[in-house]
Structure formats: structure tokens, C-alpha cells
C-alpha positions in Angstrom: 32.7 -45.1 68.6 30.4 -43.1 66.3 31.2 -41.8 62.9 29.7 -38.4 61.7 28.2 -40.2 58.7 26.3 -42.6 60.9 23.9 -39.9 62.1 22.6 -39.4 58.5 22.3 -43.1 57.8 19.3 -43.8 60.1 15.8 -43.0 58.9 13.9 -40.0 60.2 11.2 -41.1 62.7 7.9 -41.8 60.9 9.5 -42.0 57.4 11.7 -44.2 55.3 14.0 -41.4 54.3 17.3 -40.5 55.9 18.2 -37.0 57.1 20.3 -36.5 54.1 17.5 -37.4 51.7 15.1 -35.1 53.5 17.6 -32.2 53.3 18.0 -32.8 49.5 14.3 -32.9 49.1 13.8 -29.6 51.0 16.5 -28.0 48.8 14.8 -29.4 45.6 11.4 -28.1 46.7 12.8 -24.6 47.5 14.6 -24.4 44.1 11.4 -25.5 42.2 9.3 -23.0 44.1 11.7 -20.2 43.2 11.6 -21.3 39.6 7.8 -21.3 39.6 7.6 -17.8 41.2 10.3 -16.5 38.8 8.6 -18.0 35.7 5.2 -16.5 36.8 6.8 -13.1 37.3 8.5 -13.4 33.8 5.2 -14.3 32.1 3.4 -11.3 33.8 6.2 -9.0 32.8 6.0 -10.2 29.2 2.2 -9.6 29.2 2.6 -6.1 30.6 5.4 -5.3 28.1 3.4 -6.6 25.1 0.3 -4.7 26.2 2.1 -1.4 26.7 4.2 -1.6 23.5 2.0 -2.1 20.4 3.5 -4.0 17.5 6.5 -2.1 16.2 6.6 -3.8 12.8 3.0 -3.2 11.8 3.8 0.3 10.6 6.8 -1.0 8.6 4.6 -3.2 6.4 2.4 -0.4 5.2 3.7 2.2 2.8 3.8 5.6 4.3 1.7 8.3 2.7 3.6 10.8 0.6 4.5 14.0 2.3 1.8 16.7 1.7 -0.8 14.2 0.5 -4.0 13.4 2.3 -5.4 9.9 3.0 -5.8 7.4 0.2 -9.2 7.4 -1.6 -10.6 4.1 -2.6 -13.5 3.9 -5.0 -16.0 1.1 -4.5 -18.4 0.7 -7.5 -22.0 0.1 -6.3 -25.1 -0.6 -8.3 -27.7 2.3 -8.5 -30.0 2.1 -5.4 -27.5 0.0 -3.4 -26.7 0.9 0.2 -24.1 -0.2 2.7 -25.6 -2.5 5.3 -22.4 -3.2 7.3 -18.7 -3.0 7.6 -16.1 -5.4 9.1 -12.4 -4.8 9.5 -9.8 -7.6 9.8 -6.2 -6.4 9.7 -5.7 -4.7 6.3 -9.0 -6.1 4.8 -12.3 -4.4 4.9 -15.5 -6.3 4.1 -18.4 -4.1 3.0 -21.9 -5.6 3.0 -24.0 -4.1 0.2 -27.8 -4.4 -0.2 -29.2 -3.4 -3.6 -31.8 -4.2 -6.2 -29.8 -7.2 -7.5 -29.5 -8.7 -4.0 -27.0 -8.7 -1.2 -23.3 -8.8 -1.9 -20.0 -8.5 0.0 -17.0 -6.6 -1.3 -13.6 -7.3 0.3 -11.1 -4.4 -0.1 -7.3 -4.6 0.6 -6.7 -1.3 2.4 -2.9 -1.4 1.9 -3.2 -1.5 -1.9 -6.7 -0.1 -2.4 -7.8 -3.0 -4.6 -11.0 -5.0 -4.4 -9.8 -8.5 -3.5 -13.2 -10.3 -3.8 -16.8 -9.5 -4.8 -19.3 -12.1 -3.4 -22.9 -12.1 -4.6 -25.3 -13.9 -2.2 -27.9 -15.9 -4.1 -30.8 -17.8 -2.4 -31.0 -21.5 -3.3 
């Protein structure tokens, strides 16, 4: 007389696993595959969302210009005969490279407040 549970107790030919273990392994592989595909789709959707919606809070940090007023004017004092050799923008900071008779220097301006944050004079050694 054969019991229904006896059919699962024998190993699958060519392996050491029973039919029940192979079935559980197949289910586990399918579930992990679905999780991988779902996770990959979620990451792609997050990248597309972030690329299509620029930072919402970046505008909230900057004070809005008063109604009816033009753009803010920032005065940068330069030595007579000095010229601007380059500009570099990083967030709310603007680095202005100046070349003048006293030598090269860099002025760092905070664009949100309009203040000169740093003034670096480059001296040869």
C-alpha cells in the first residue's frame, strides 16, 4: 500500500533533492525573480521621476524678488586695470577669477545674499 506522501519522499533522479524541495526551490526562484524585476522597474521609475521634476524646494530657499523690482545688482570691487579671467558657479556661490596689476585673485560671492564671502590673493612662492 502506497501513501500519497511517499511519492515526495524519494529523490529526483540525478539529484539529492526530493520533489517537494525542488517545488519549493522553483517557487523561491520565481519570487526572487519577480522581486528583482519589480525593484529594477522601481529604480528606473524613480530616476525618470527625478529627472522630469526638478527640485521643488530649491526655489523655497531663495528669497523671491520683490514685485516690480528687477534683478539684484551685486557690486564687485576690482583694482584699476584688473579684468575678469573666468567664472565658476556652484549652487549659490560664484567664483570670479580676476587678473590685475597686483596679481591674480579669486572672489567668491554668495548670490543669495549678494555678499563677498571670500577674497583670495594668489601669491607665488
